[in-house]
All heavy atoms as an XYZ file, in Angstrom:
922
protein
N       2.109     11.921    -12.113
C       3.126     11.248    -11.343
C       3.659     12.238    -10.326
O       3.895     13.392    -10.622
C       4.239     10.760    -12.262
C       5.355     10.110    -11.528
S       6.613      9.316    -12.566
C       6.574     10.206    -14.063
N       3.869     11.786     -9.098
C       4.357     12.628     -8.029
C       5.825     12.338     -7.783
O       6.192     11.210     -7.476
C       3.550     12.351     -6.730
O       2.180     12.551     -6.996
C       4.006     13.257     -5.615
N       6.662     13.345     -7.931
C       8.071     13.205     -7.614
C       8.351     14.055     -6.394
O       8.099     15.242     -6.388
C       8.963     13.655     -8.776
C       9.034     12.717     -9.955
C       9.877     13.346    -11.060
C       9.619     11.388     -9.564
N       8.837     13.434     -5.343
C       9.155     14.141     -4.123
C      10.537     13.723     -3.683
O      11.294     13.184     -4.462
C       8.112     13.798     -3.052
C       6.716     14.231     -3.445
C       5.675     13.855     -2.417
O       6.051     13.468     -1.303
O       4.495     13.947     -2.735
N      10.875     13.979     -2.440
C      12.163     13.580     -1.910
C      12.082     12.131     -1.442
O      12.333     11.817     -0.304
C      12.555     14.488     -0.754
C      12.800     15.917     -1.199
C      13.039     16.819     -0.037
N      11.793     16.908      0.702
C      11.684     17.296      1.963
N      12.729     17.637      2.649
N      10.511     17.364      2.553
N      11.740     11.247     -2.304
C      11.575      9.840     -1.978
C      12.509      9.023     -2.845
O      12.940      9.454     -3.900
C      10.133      9.405     -2.216
C       9.159     10.185     -1.367
C       7.741      9.780     -1.704
N       6.792     10.668     -1.105
C       6.029     10.355     -0.078
N       6.106      9.177      0.463
N       5.185     11.222      0.411
N      12.771      7.803     -2.390
C      13.659      6.914     -3.128
C      13.062      6.477     -4.454
O      13.779      6.274     -5.417
C      13.949      5.648     -2.305
C      14.786      5.884     -1.105
C      15.043      4.589     -0.382
N      13.763      4.009      0.027
C      13.578      2.756      0.373
N      14.580      1.917      0.350
N      12.413      2.323      0.749
N      11.747      6.287     -4.495
C      11.110      5.749     -5.696
C       9.988      6.656     -6.168
O       9.336      7.332     -5.378
C      10.543      4.350     -5.401
C      11.586      3.367     -5.014
N      11.757      2.953     -3.720
C      12.532      2.742     -5.737
C      12.761      2.101     -3.667
N      13.255      1.954     -4.870
N       9.756      6.615     -7.454
C       8.663      7.359     -8.063
C       7.332      6.805     -7.563
O       7.131      5.594     -7.501
C       8.728      7.206     -9.596
O       9.981      7.723    -10.039
C       7.590      7.937    -10.269
N       6.435      7.705     -7.211
C       5.082      7.321     -6.805
C       4.123      7.770     -7.891
O       4.235      8.878     -8.402
C       4.686      7.994     -5.491
C       5.458      7.474     -4.333
C       4.923      8.023     -3.018
N       5.682      7.415     -1.957
C       5.338      6.296     -1.326
N       4.223      5.697     -1.641
N       6.087      5.788     -0.387
N       3.180      6.900     -8.202
C       2.134      7.277     -9.145
C       0.806      7.329     -8.407
O       0.552      6.520     -7.508
C       2.035      6.289    -10.339
C       1.810      4.863     -9.855
C       3.263      6.397    -11.218
C       1.396      3.900    -10.943
N      -0.019      8.312     -8.739
C      -1.362      8.379     -8.181
C      -2.185      7.305     -8.869
O      -2.363      7.343    -10.087
C      -1.972      9.761     -8.420
C      -1.226     10.847     -7.669
O      -0.664     10.550     -6.597
O      -1.209     11.987     -8.155
N      -2.619      6.329     -8.097
C      -3.328      5.185     -8.665
C      -4.288      4.634     -7.615
O      -3.869      4.252     -6.528
C      -2.312      4.104     -9.073
O      -2.957      2.973     -9.576
N      -5.554      4.632     -7.955
C      -6.568      4.111     -7.024
C      -6.865      2.671     -7.395
O      -7.274      2.374     -8.518
C      -7.833      4.977     -7.057
C      -7.488      6.371     -6.528
C      -8.950      4.335     -6.246
C      -8.612      7.355     -6.561
N      -6.607      1.781     -6.421
C      -6.830      0.348     -6.593
C      -7.463     -0.191     -5.318
O      -7.024      0.144     -4.218
C      -5.488     -0.377     -6.812
C      -4.701      0.215     -7.947
O      -5.000     -0.013     -9.103
N      -3.702      1.006     -7.625
N      -8.469     -1.026     -5.460
C      -9.079     -1.653     -4.289
C      -8.125     -2.675     -3.695
O      -7.329     -3.290     -4.406
C     -10.397     -2.307     -4.671
C     -11.493     -1.357     -5.150
C     -12.739     -2.149     -5.524
C     -11.821     -0.305     -4.106
N      -8.235     -2.861     -2.388
C      -7.396     -3.860     -1.717
C      -8.093     -4.366     -0.466
O      -9.022     -3.757      0.035
C      -6.021     -3.283     -1.375
C      -5.931     -2.101     -0.410
C      -6.053     -2.527      1.051
C      -4.608     -1.398     -0.600
N      -7.613     -5.510      0.002
C      -8.012     -5.955      1.335
C      -6.743     -6.106      2.160
O      -5.648     -6.239      1.633
C      -8.869     -7.219      1.312
C      -8.119     -8.454      0.901
O      -6.995     -8.407      0.421
N      -8.743     -9.591      1.075
N      -6.909     -6.014      3.492
C      -5.745     -6.042      4.366
C      -6.045     -6.803      5.645
O      -7.196     -6.913      6.068
C      -5.279     -4.615      4.712
C      -6.281     -3.854      5.531
C      -6.307     -3.963      6.913
C      -7.216     -3.041      4.927
C      -7.238     -3.273      7.669
C      -8.152     -2.342      5.663
C      -8.169     -2.463      7.048
N      -4.984     -7.301      6.238
C      -5.003     -7.882      7.581
C      -3.814     -7.292      8.312
O      -2.692     -7.321      7.804
C      -4.865     -9.405      7.540
O      -5.941     -9.985      6.841
N      -4.053     -6.723      9.506
C      -2.998     -6.066     10.266
C      -2.753     -6.846     11.567
O      -3.703     -7.248     12.243
C      -3.395     -4.630     10.586
S      -2.077     -3.667     11.368
N      -1.478     -7.041     11.891
C      -1.071     -7.797     13.071
C      -0.222     -6.918     13.980
O       0.535     -6.071     13.507
C      -0.261     -9.030     12.648
C      -1.076    -10.022     11.867
C      -1.280     -9.847     10.505
C      -1.655    -11.105     12.500
C      -2.048    -10.742      9.784
C      -2.428    -12.003     11.781
C      -2.622    -11.829     10.417
N      -0.334     -7.133     15.300
C       0.475     -6.382     16.249
C       1.838     -7.045     16.438
O       2.141     -8.045     15.779
C      -0.258     -6.211     17.592
C      -0.509     -7.510     18.337
O       0.091     -8.555     17.992
O      -1.310     -7.489     19.282
N       2.634     -6.502     17.355
C       3.982     -7.029     17.561
C       4.002     -8.400     18.224
O       5.034     -9.042     18.302
C       4.855     -6.034     18.335
C       4.280     -5.694     19.696
O       3.200     -6.201     20.066
O       4.918     -4.890     20.401
N       2.847     -8.871     18.679
C       2.708    -10.225     19.234
C       2.157    -11.188     18.187
O       1.767    -12.307     18.511
C       1.781    -10.204     20.456
C       2.228     -9.276     21.567
C       3.482     -9.776     22.233
O       3.563    -10.930     22.619
N       4.472     -8.907     22.364
N       2.080    -10.737     16.942
C       1.576    -11.515     15.810
C       0.101    -11.883     15.966
O      -0.350    -12.918     15.501
C       2.439    -12.764     15.578
C       2.344    -13.261     14.151
O       2.118    -12.426     13.250
O       2.477    -14.479     13.929
N      -0.658    -11.000     16.616
C      -2.101    -11.190     16.776
C      -2.832    -10.323     15.755
O      -2.482     -9.153     15.567
C      -2.553    -10.791     18.183
C      -2.023    -11.687     19.283
C      -2.484    -11.186     20.622
N      -1.939     -9.829     20.802
C      -1.501     -9.354     21.961
N      -1.558    -10.079     23.045
N      -1.010     -8.129     22.033
N      -3.848    -10.886     15.121
C      -4.669    -10.128     14.181
C      -5.425     -9.049     14.950
O      -6.140     -9.354     15.900
C      -5.651    -11.056     13.465
C      -6.606    -10.406     12.477
C      -5.841     -9.837     11.288
C      -7.648    -11.404     12.001
N      -5.230     -7.789     14.555
C      -5.898     -6.692     15.254
C      -6.930     -5.979     14.387
O      -7.810     -5.296     14.905
C      -4.884     -5.660     15.814
C      -4.070     -6.275     16.921
C      -3.994     -5.100     14.729
N      -6.821     -6.125     13.073
C      -7.767     -5.459     12.181
C      -7.695     -6.099     10.809
O      -6.639     -6.544     10.371
C      -7.403     -3.977     12.061
C      -8.411     -3.129     11.335
C      -9.658     -2.840     12.150
O      -9.554     -2.428     13.311
O     -10.757     -3.053     11.587
N      -8.836     -6.163     10.158
C      -8.850     -6.550      8.750
C     -10.001     -5.839      8.080
O     -10.969     -5.447      8.730
C      -8.910     -8.055      8.549
C     -10.119     -8.764      9.105
C      -9.968    -10.266      8.953
O      -8.993    -10.843      9.376
N     -10.947    -10.879      8.344
N      -9.852     -5.612      6.790
C     -10.892     -4.896      6.085
C     -10.505     -4.581      4.665
O      -9.601     -5.197      4.090
N     -11.191     -3.583      4.112
C     -11.001     -3.155      2.732
C     -10.523     -1.706      2.738
O     -10.734     -0.971      3.694
C     -12.317     -3.243      1.956
C     -12.959     -4.610      1.933
S     -12.184     -5.735      0.793
C     -12.514     -4.949     -0.757
N      -9.906     -1.336      1.638
C      -9.461      0.035      1.467
C      -9.108      0.255      0.019
O      -9.491     -0.527     -0.857
N      -8.339      1.310     -0.212
C      -7.874      1.574     -1.572
C      -6.522      2.258     -1.504
O      -6.208      2.935     -0.530
C      -8.867      2.426     -2.349
C      -9.026      3.823     -1.806
C     -10.042      4.602     -2.600
N     -10.122      5.988     -2.132
C     -10.715      6.938     -2.798
N     -11.297      6.677     -3.950
N     -10.744      8.172     -2.329
N      -5.742      2.064     -2.550
C      -4.494      2.788     -2.654
C      -4.800      4.187     -3.174
O      -5.743      4.376     -3.951
C      -3.506      2.113     -3.636
O      -4.052      2.140     -4.950
C      -3.200      0.683     -3.229
N      -4.008      5.145     -2.738
C      -4.063      6.487     -3.303
C      -2.862      6.720     -4.199
O      -2.942      7.458     -5.171
C      -4.118      7.546     -2.202
C      -5.354      7.481     -1.309
C      -5.275      8.547     -0.224
C      -6.627      7.639     -2.131
N      -1.738      6.094     -3.827
C      -0.576      6.104     -4.701
C       0.232      4.845     -4.478
O       0.058      4.148     -3.476
C       0.262      7.387     -4.581
C       0.895      7.575     -3.237
O       1.448      6.655     -2.651
N       0.849      8.803     -2.736
N       1.090      4.547     -5.440
C       1.848      3.292     -5.457
C       3.277      3.591     -5.873
O       3.509      4.406     -6.761
C       1.231      2.292     -6.476
C       2.046      1.020     -6.570
C      -0.222      1.986     -6.131
N       4.226      2.915     -5.224
C       5.622      2.952     -5.655
C       6.193      1.552     -5.461
O       5.520      0.654     -4.938
C       6.432      3.971     -4.861
O       6.819      3.463     -3.611
N       7.431      1.376     -5.851
C       8.085      0.082     -5.668
C       8.320     -0.196     -4.178
O       8.367     -1.350     -3.766
C       9.418      0.034     -6.442
C      10.209     -1.215     -6.116
C       9.150      0.108     -7.929
N       8.389      0.846     -3.378
C       8.679      0.647     -1.956
C       7.454      0.653     -1.057
O       7.549      0.304      0.117
C       9.676      1.700     -1.475
O       9.162      2.991     -1.680
N       6.265      1.035     -1.588
C       5.092      1.035     -0.726
C       3.884      1.689     -1.372
O       3.890      2.032     -2.553
N       2.861      1.859     -0.544
C       1.607      2.468     -0.998
C       1.119      3.466      0.043
O       1.527      3.423      1.204
C       0.488      1.418     -1.213
C       0.196      0.644      0.085
C       0.805      0.496     -2.354
C      -1.027     -0.241      0.041
N       0.242      4.351     -0.392
C      -0.542      5.163      0.524
C      -1.929      4.540      0.525
O      -2.596      4.473     -0.512
C      -0.585      6.626      0.071
C      -1.350      7.567      0.993
C      -0.735      7.588      2.393
C      -1.391      8.971      0.402
N      -2.342      4.045      1.679
C      -3.595      3.319      1.860
C      -4.630      4.236      2.487
O      -4.326      4.933      3.456
C      -3.351      2.110      2.774
C      -4.554      1.417      3.411
C      -5.450      0.787      2.367
C      -4.087      0.367      4.410
N      -5.844      4.241      1.937
C      -6.967      4.957      2.541
C      -7.989      3.930      2.986
O      -8.373      3.048      2.211
C      -7.595      5.919      1.539
C      -8.766      6.694      2.136
C      -9.413      7.613      1.130
O     -10.032      7.096      0.173
O      -9.298      8.837      1.306
N      -8.419      4.050      4.235
C      -9.386      3.110      4.783
C     -10.149      3.754      5.937
O      -9.777      4.835      6.401
C      -8.683      1.809      5.249
O      -9.658      0.855      5.659
C      -7.701      2.063      6.373
N     -11.186      3.094      6.403
C     -11.940      3.591      7.558
C     -11.400      3.031      8.864
O     -11.878      3.397      9.928
C     -13.435      3.231      7.434
O     -13.563      1.815      7.315
C     -14.066      3.915      6.235
N     -10.410      2.175      8.807
C      -9.805      1.596     10.004
C      -8.474      2.272     10.283
O      -7.672      2.474      9.380
C      -9.582      0.095      9.808
N      -8.244      2.632     11.538
C      -6.953      3.192     11.927
C      -6.054      2.029     12.338
O      -6.350      1.311     13.280
C      -7.113      4.164     13.091
C      -5.817      4.843     13.475
C      -6.043      5.854     14.578
C      -4.740      6.516     14.943
N      -4.932      7.446     16.069
N      -4.977      1.846     11.607
C      -4.065      0.739     11.869
C      -2.945      1.179     12.796
O      -2.559      2.354     12.810
C      -3.486      0.206     10.558
C      -4.506     -0.203      9.500
C      -3.802     -0.721      8.257
C      -5.462     -1.245     10.044
N      -2.414      0.230     13.561
C      -1.347      0.522     14.503
C      -0.069      0.923     13.781
O       0.356      0.234     12.836
C      -1.042     -0.701     15.376
C      -2.186     -1.076     16.298
O      -3.011     -0.202     16.598
O      -2.239     -2.245     16.717
N       0.527      2.023     14.222
C       1.822      2.433     13.697
C       2.820      1.315     13.961
O       2.844      0.749     15.055
C       2.271      3.728     14.368
C       3.426      4.461     13.725
C       3.105      4.856     12.283
C       3.764      5.709     14.528
N       3.593      0.960     12.972
C       4.557     -0.143     12.993
C       3.900     -1.523     12.945
O       4.586     -2.532     13.049
C       5.516     -0.061     14.184
C       6.396      1.155     14.102
O       6.928      1.463     13.043
N       6.517      1.876     15.198
N       2.579     -1.579     12.789
C       1.898     -2.864     12.642
C       2.274     -3.522     11.324
O       2.549     -2.847     10.329
N       2.300     -4.838     11.326
C       2.573     -5.601     10.114
C       1.256     -5.792      9.368
O       0.257     -6.196      9.961
C       3.222     -6.956     10.437
C       3.371     -7.806      9.181
C       4.588     -6.733     11.082
N       1.264     -5.488      8.077
C       0.059     -5.536      7.266
C       0.298     -6.443      6.063
O       1.316     -6.338      5.387
C      -0.314     -4.122      6.750
C      -1.585     -4.168      5.935
C      -0.445     -3.154      7.896
N      -0.652     -7.328      5.820
C      -0.650     -8.137      4.604
C      -1.756     -7.581      3.726
O      -2.910     -7.515      4.152
C      -0.893     -9.612      4.917
C       0.242    -10.227      5.685
C       0.273    -10.179      7.074
C       1.301    -10.844      5.026
C       1.331    -10.730      7.784
C       2.365    -11.399      5.727
C       2.370    -11.336      7.106
O       3.429    -11.880      7.800
N      -1.396     -7.129      2.524
C      -2.378     -6.546      1.619
C      -2.428     -7.333      0.316
O      -1.424     -7.885     -0.123
C      -2.094     -5.059      1.316
C      -2.201     -4.210      2.553
C      -0.759     -4.856      0.653
N      -3.625     -7.385     -0.234
C      -3.820     -7.913     -1.580
C      -4.473     -6.802     -2.377
O      -5.575     -6.358     -2.060
C      -4.696     -9.176     -1.577
O      -4.054    -10.174     -0.779
C      -4.893     -9.702     -2.989
N      -3.738     -6.325     -3.394
C      -4.150     -5.176     -4.193
C      -4.641     -5.665     -5.551
O      -4.007     -6.518     -6.169
C      -2.974     -4.205     -4.403
C      -2.352     -3.805     -3.059
C      -3.421     -2.969     -5.184
C      -1.010     -3.105     -3.187
N      -5.761     -5.107     -6.000
C      -6.276     -5.418     -7.333
C      -5.702     -4.410     -8.322
O      -6.103     -3.252     -8.346
C      -7.796     -5.360     -7.334
N      -4.709     -4.853     -9.105
C      -4.154     -4.053    -10.192
C      -4.804     -4.544    -11.477
O      -4.426     -5.579    -12.013
C      -2.634     -4.227    -10.302
C      -1.847     -3.570     -9.203
C      -0.997     -4.311     -8.406
C      -1.932     -2.210     -8.984
C      -0.253     -3.714     -7.405
C      -1.186     -1.595     -7.989
C      -0.348     -2.356     -7.200
N      -5.808     -3.803    -11.926
C      -6.586     -4.212    -13.098
C      -7.102     -5.637    -12.891
O      -7.851     -5.879    -11.968
C      -5.773     -4.066    -14.383
C      -5.361     -2.614    -14.635
O      -6.192     -1.719    -14.377
O      -4.231     -2.383    -15.068
N      -6.679     -6.577    -13.712
C      -7.147     -7.965    -13.616
C      -6.288     -8.825    -12.691
O      -6.622     -9.980    -12.441
C      -7.177     -8.602    -15.010
C      -8.043     -7.865    -16.009
C      -9.516     -7.879    -15.633
O     -10.013     -8.935    -15.180
O     -10.167     -6.825    -15.778
N      -5.175     -8.296    -12.202
C      -4.231     -9.062    -11.389
C      -4.390     -8.754     -9.908
O      -4.683     -7.613     -9.536
C      -2.784     -8.741    -11.788
C      -2.475     -9.118    -13.218
O      -3.008    -10.142    -13.680
O      -1.708     -8.386    -13.865
N      -4.164     -9.775     -9.069
C      -4.100     -9.586     -7.625
C      -2.645     -9.666     -7.206
O      -1.919    -10.578     -7.605
C      -4.920    -10.647     -6.894
C      -6.424    -10.599     -7.137
C      -7.114    -11.730     -6.381
C      -7.009     -9.252     -6.725
N      -2.217     -8.717     -6.388
C      -0.830     -8.606     -5.956
C      -0.821     -8.640     -4.431
O      -1.398     -7.764     -3.788
C      -0.236     -7.296     -6.477
C       1.184     -7.060     -6.086
C       2.217     -7.668     -6.776
C       1.501     -6.221     -5.029
C       3.536     -7.442     -6.423
C       2.810     -5.979     -4.672
C       3.829     -6.603     -5.371
N      -0.208     -9.660     -3.845
C      -0.161     -9.801     -2.390
C       1.236     -9.501     -1.883
O       2.226     -9.958     -2.463
C      -0.567    -11.211     -1.980
O      -1.910    -11.456     -2.346
N       1.290     -8.738     -0.781
C       2.582     -8.316     -0.244
C       2.462     -8.028      1.258
O       1.388     -7.687      1.746
C       3.099     -7.077     -1.020
C       2.213     -5.875     -0.789
C       4.539     -6.772     -0.710
N       3.576     -8.170      1.932
C       3.674     -7.851      3.353
C       4.237     -6.434      3.483
O       5.111     -6.034      2.717
C       4.623     -8.847      4.019
C       4.879     -8.612      5.485
C       5.870     -9.668      5.995
C       6.253     -9.426      7.420
N       7.270    -10.411      7.883
N       3.734     -5.681      4.464
C       4.223     -4.333      4.672
C       4.170     -3.936      6.134
O       3.765     -4.717      7.000
N       4.577     -2.704      6.385
C       4.573     -2.147      7.734
C       3.995     -0.737      7.667
O       4.317      0.030      6.752
C       6.001     -2.108      8.282
C       6.113     -1.496      9.657
C       7.520     -1.622     10.211
C       8.351     -0.470      9.740
N       9.642     -0.345     10.435
N       3.154     -0.396      8.645
C       2.576      0.941      8.727
C       3.670      1.890      9.228
O       4.154      1.737     10.350
C       1.360      0.981      9.678
C       0.776      2.382      9.746
C       0.294     -0.027      9.258
N       4.070      2.849      8.393
C       5.154      3.750      8.771
C       4.672      5.168      9.095
O       5.408      5.949      9.693
C       6.264      3.798      7.693
C       6.963      2.451      7.602
C       5.722      4.210      6.343
N       3.466      5.496      8.679
C       2.876      6.777      9.069
C       1.368      6.672      8.922
O       0.853      5.823      8.203
C       3.447      7.940      8.279
C       3.095      7.975      6.823
C       3.715      9.211      6.147
N       3.271      9.313      4.782
C       2.133      9.870      4.386
N       1.302     10.398      5.264
N       1.803      9.911      3.110
N       0.666      7.570      9.638
C      -0.789      7.565      9.577
C      -1.321      8.947      9.914
O      -0.684      9.710     10.631
C      -1.353      6.535     10.550
C      -0.950      6.770     11.981
C      -1.499      5.741     12.928
O      -2.677      5.796     13.246
N      -0.658      4.829     13.368
N      -2.487      9.251      9.350
C      -3.171     10.489      9.707
C      -4.653     10.343      9.398
O      -5.046      9.610      8.490
C      -2.570     11.696      9.008
C      -2.873     11.818      7.531
C      -2.307     13.108      6.964
C      -2.654     13.233      5.498
N      -2.195     14.501      4.944
N      -5.457     11.043     10.178
C      -6.899     11.069      9.939
C      -7.168     12.208      8.965
O      -6.740     13.343      9.187
C      -7.652     11.283     11.249
C      -9.146     11.153     11.090
C      -9.880     11.115     12.426
O      -9.252     11.308     13.475
O     -11.093     10.893     12.396
N      -7.866     11.913      7.870
C      -8.132     12.930      6.850
C      -9.587     13.360      6.816
O      -9.936     14.277      6.090
C      -7.720     12.418      5.457
O      -8.459     11.239      5.158
C      -6.228     12.136      5.404
N     -10.406     12.672      7.564
C     -11.829     12.984      7.635
C     -12.415     12.180      8.776
O     -11.698     11.465      9.472
N     -13.699     12.302      8.965
C     -14.338     11.542     10.033
C     -14.259     10.052      9.700
O     -14.841      9.591      8.712
C     -15.791     11.974     10.204
C     -16.436     11.347     11.420
C     -17.814     11.905     11.696
O     -18.057     13.090     11.397
O     -18.648     11.132     12.194
N     -13.485      9.310     10.498
C     -13.275      7.872     10.310
C     -12.658      7.527      8.962
O     -12.923      6.450      8.413
C     -14.574      7.088     10.512
C     -15.059      7.185     11.938
O     -14.264      7.179     12.878
N     -16.358      7.294     12.119
N     -11.856      8.416      8.415
C     -11.102      8.121      7.191
C      -9.630      8.369      7.502
O      -9.265      9.439      7.992
C     -11.558      8.968      5.997
C     -13.032      8.665      5.690
C     -10.679      8.704      4.782
C     -13.616      9.420      4.548
N      -8.821      7.362      7.229
C      -7.407      7.417      7.570
C      -6.556      7.125      6.344
O      -6.926      6.329      5.493
C      -7.089      6.374      8.657
C      -7.892      6.581      9.908
C      -9.118      5.933     10.073
C      -7.451      7.436     10.906
C      -9.868      6.138     11.223
C      -8.203      7.647     12.048
C      -9.408      6.996     12.202
O     -10.163      7.195     13.335
N      -5.415      7.781      6.292
C      -4.393      7.484      5.296
C      -3.192      6.923      6.030
O      -2.759      7.497      7.037
C      -3.976      8.751      4.540
C      -5.025      9.259      3.599
C      -4.571     10.498      2.840
O      -3.400     10.927      3.000
O      -5.396     11.041      2.094
N      -2.690      5.803      5.534
C      -1.525      5.174      6.126
C      -0.472      4.921      5.066
O      -0.791      4.408      3.989
C      -1.909      3.838      6.767
C      -2.208      3.943      8.212
S      -3.902      3.867      8.785
C      -4.949      3.370      7.572
N       0.746      5.295      5.382
C       1.868      4.948      4.528
C       2.290      3.532      4.866
O       2.576      3.225      6.023
N       2.288      2.660      3.874
C       2.675      1.265      4.052
C       3.981      1.031      3.301
O       4.039      1.231      2.083
C       1.601      0.293      3.512
C       0.220      0.606      4.092
C       2.022     -1.162      3.748
C       0.085      0.416      5.577
N       5.014      0.642      4.032
C       6.297      0.293      3.424
C       6.316     -1.205      3.173
O       6.050     -1.997      4.081
C       7.440      0.667      4.355
C       8.797      0.294      3.848
C       9.904      0.605      4.847
O       9.614      1.018      5.985
O      11.060      0.421      4.469
N       6.613     -1.608      1.940
C       6.677     -3.031      1.616
C       7.879     -3.676      2.294
O       8.955     -3.087      2.375
C       6.781     -3.258      0.106
C       5.558     -2.824     -0.667
C       5.686     -2.302     -1.941
C       4.281     -2.940     -0.139
C       4.572     -1.915     -2.672
C       3.157     -2.556     -0.847
C       3.313     -2.033     -2.122
N       7.674     -4.898      2.749
C       8.733     -5.696      3.374
C       8.929     -6.971      2.572
O       7.972     -7.534      2.052
C       8.354     -6.064      4.816
C       8.053     -4.920      5.777
C       7.540     -5.473      7.095
C       9.293     -4.065      5.994
N      10.146     -7.429      2.503
C      10.464     -8.740      1.928
C       9.978     -8.931      0.492
O       9.525    -10.015      0.126
C       9.892     -9.871      2.802
C      10.316     -9.766      4.254
O      11.446     -9.306      4.505
O       9.523    -10.140      5.128
N      10.063     -7.881     -0.336
C       9.701     -8.043     -1.750
C      10.695     -8.968     -2.430
O      11.907     -8.806     -2.267
C       9.768     -6.703     -2.491
C       8.594     -5.761     -2.438
C       8.877     -4.546     -3.305
C       7.303     -6.398     -2.832
N      10.188     -9.928     -3.182
C      11.107    -10.743     -3.971
C      11.299    -10.068     -5.334
O      10.632     -9.083     -5.665
C      10.636    -12.192     -4.089
C       9.324    -12.364     -4.841
O       9.050    -11.595     -5.787
O       8.574    -13.295     -4.491
N      12.216    -10.569     -6.125
C      12.539     -9.941     -7.398
C      11.344     -9.929     -8.352
O      11.135     -8.959     -9.086
C      13.740    -10.628     -8.054
C      14.278     -9.898     -9.257
C      14.666     -8.442     -8.995
O      15.134     -8.118     -7.891
O      14.468     -7.616     -9.909
N      10.529    -10.989     -8.339
C       9.338    -11.027     -9.190
C       8.332     -9.945     -8.818
O       7.749     -9.297     -9.699
N       8.118     -9.732     -7.526
C       7.205     -8.688     -7.077
C       7.736     -7.305     -7.461
O       6.986     -6.449     -7.908
C       7.001     -8.766     -5.566
C       6.219     -9.979     -5.114
C       6.226    -10.101     -3.604
O       7.276    -10.036     -2.964
N       5.048    -10.276     -3.039
N       9.013     -7.119     -7.284
C       9.640     -5.838     -7.628
C       9.490     -5.542     -9.130
O       9.118     -4.444     -9.519
C      11.105     -5.862     -7.220
C      11.839     -4.566     -7.451
C      13.260     -4.650     -6.872
N      14.107     -3.601     -7.345
C      13.988     -2.321     -7.063
N      13.014     -1.917     -6.276
N      14.823     -1.425     -7.556
N       9.747     -6.549     -9.952
C       9.597     -6.378    -11.409
C       8.146     -6.051    -11.770
O       7.877     -5.211    -12.626
C      10.070     -7.624    -12.153
C      11.543     -7.652    -12.437
C      11.916     -8.720    -13.453
N      11.324    -10.012    -13.171
C      11.926    -11.005    -12.527
N      13.155    -10.870    -12.114
N      11.310    -12.137    -12.302
N       7.205     -6.756    -11.134
C       5.790     -6.522    -11.404
C       5.431     -5.061    -11.111
O       4.774     -4.395    -11.923
C       4.912     -7.458    -10.567
C       3.446     -7.238    -10.819
C       2.794     -7.910    -11.845
C       2.718     -6.333    -10.059
C       1.450     -7.687    -12.099
C       1.381     -6.099    -10.310
C       0.743     -6.781    -11.327
O      -0.578     -6.545    -11.583
N       5.849     -4.556     -9.959
C       5.546     -3.172     -9.600
C       6.195     -2.189    -10.568
O       5.562     -1.209    -10.980
C       6.011     -2.882     -8.171
C       5.161     -3.519     -7.070
C       5.861     -3.406     -5.725
C       3.779     -2.883     -7.024
N       7.438     -2.433    -10.940
C       8.106     -1.560    -11.903
C       7.366     -1.529    -13.237
O       7.188     -0.461    -13.837
C       9.556     -1.997    -12.114
C      10.519     -1.666    -10.970
C      11.843     -2.384    -11.169
C      10.713     -0.170    -10.847
N       6.910     -2.689    -13.703
C       6.159     -2.751    -14.966
C       4.821     -2.041    -14.846
O       4.397     -1.347    -15.761
C       5.958     -4.214    -15.400
C       7.203     -4.831    -15.978
C       7.697     -4.095    -17.215
O       6.881     -3.774    -18.112
O       8.911     -3.827    -17.278
N       4.134     -2.226    -13.719
C       2.847     -1.560    -13.505
C       3.036     -0.040    -13.535
O       2.290      0.681    -14.207
C       2.219     -1.989    -12.182
C       0.945     -1.244    -11.885
C      -0.249     -1.587    -12.525
C       0.933     -0.173    -10.998
C      -1.420     -0.884    -12.273
C      -0.230      0.536    -10.753
C      -1.399      0.174    -11.388
O      -2.557      0.878    -11.151
N       4.042      0.447    -12.830
C       4.307      1.879    -12.772
C       4.677      2.406    -14.157
O       4.188      3.454    -14.586
C       5.413      2.177    -11.724
C       4.835      1.919    -10.322
C       5.935      3.602    -11.868
C       5.871      1.852     -9.231
N       5.503      1.677    -14.880
C       5.915      2.074    -16.230
C       4.697      2.124    -17.161
O       4.508      3.086    -17.906
C       6.948      1.086    -16.761
C       7.473      1.396    -18.116
C       8.511      0.351    -18.499
C       8.932      0.478    -19.937
N       9.873     -0.595    -20.318
N       3.845      1.096    -17.101
C       2.652      1.052    -17.934
C       1.682      2.179    -17.569
O       1.147      2.856    -18.443
C       1.956     -0.301    -17.779
C       0.675     -0.445    -18.591
S      -0.250     -1.914    -18.160
C      -0.799     -1.494    -16.515
N       1.482      2.412    -16.293
C       0.577      3.458    -15.835
C       1.088      4.829    -16.274
O       0.334      5.648    -16.776
C       0.444      3.407    -14.312
C      -0.625      4.306    -13.778
C      -1.921      3.856    -13.623
C      -0.335      5.624    -13.433
C      -2.917      4.698    -13.136
C      -1.312      6.465    -12.949
C      -2.603      6.005    -12.799
N       2.389      5.046    -16.121
C       2.995      6.320    -16.501
C       2.866      6.548    -18.008
O       2.613      7.679    -18.444
C       4.465      6.339    -16.076
C       5.067      7.720    -16.163
O       4.331      8.712    -15.959
O       6.267      7.815    -16.440
N       3.007      5.513    -18.797
C       2.910      5.633    -20.261
C       1.496      5.982    -20.701
O       1.299      6.598    -21.740
C       3.376      4.349    -20.932
N       0.494      5.567    -19.921
C      -0.894      5.802    -20.306
C      -1.410      7.162    -19.869
O      -2.516      7.539    -20.246
C      -1.799      4.698    -19.748
O      -1.891      4.810    -18.343
N      -0.635      7.902    -19.097
C      -1.112      9.225    -18.635
C      -0.514     10.347    -19.432
O       0.373     10.200    -20.200
C      -0.785      9.452    -17.144
O       0.613      9.334    -16.926
C      -1.564      8.507    -16.280
C-alpha cells in the first residue's frame, strides 16, 4: 500500500479497463484499453498506449476481479514512461455513495490480502 501526501490511501492494483475520452466540446477523441497501476477512492493511475488530453473527461470501466465498475473521471496529470506508454492520473467525478462504498470495500479487501 502506498501512503503519500494524498487525501486517500492508494493501493497498487493492476486491473484491466476500457476507456472513452472526450474533449471540452464533448467529442470522442480516444478510446481503448489500459490497466490501472494503483487505485484509491478518489481516482486511479492509468497506464495505456494512448496519450489522453489533460483535463479530458474519461469514462472508464474497470474489471475488479469478477465485477465491472464504471465511473466518470478527469485526466489530471500525464507523463510518458516509455515509447508510446503513458501514465495518467484520473480523478473520479460524480461518485455516488454506492460507488464510493464499493471502492472502499475493494481497497479494504485488497489490503487485508497483502
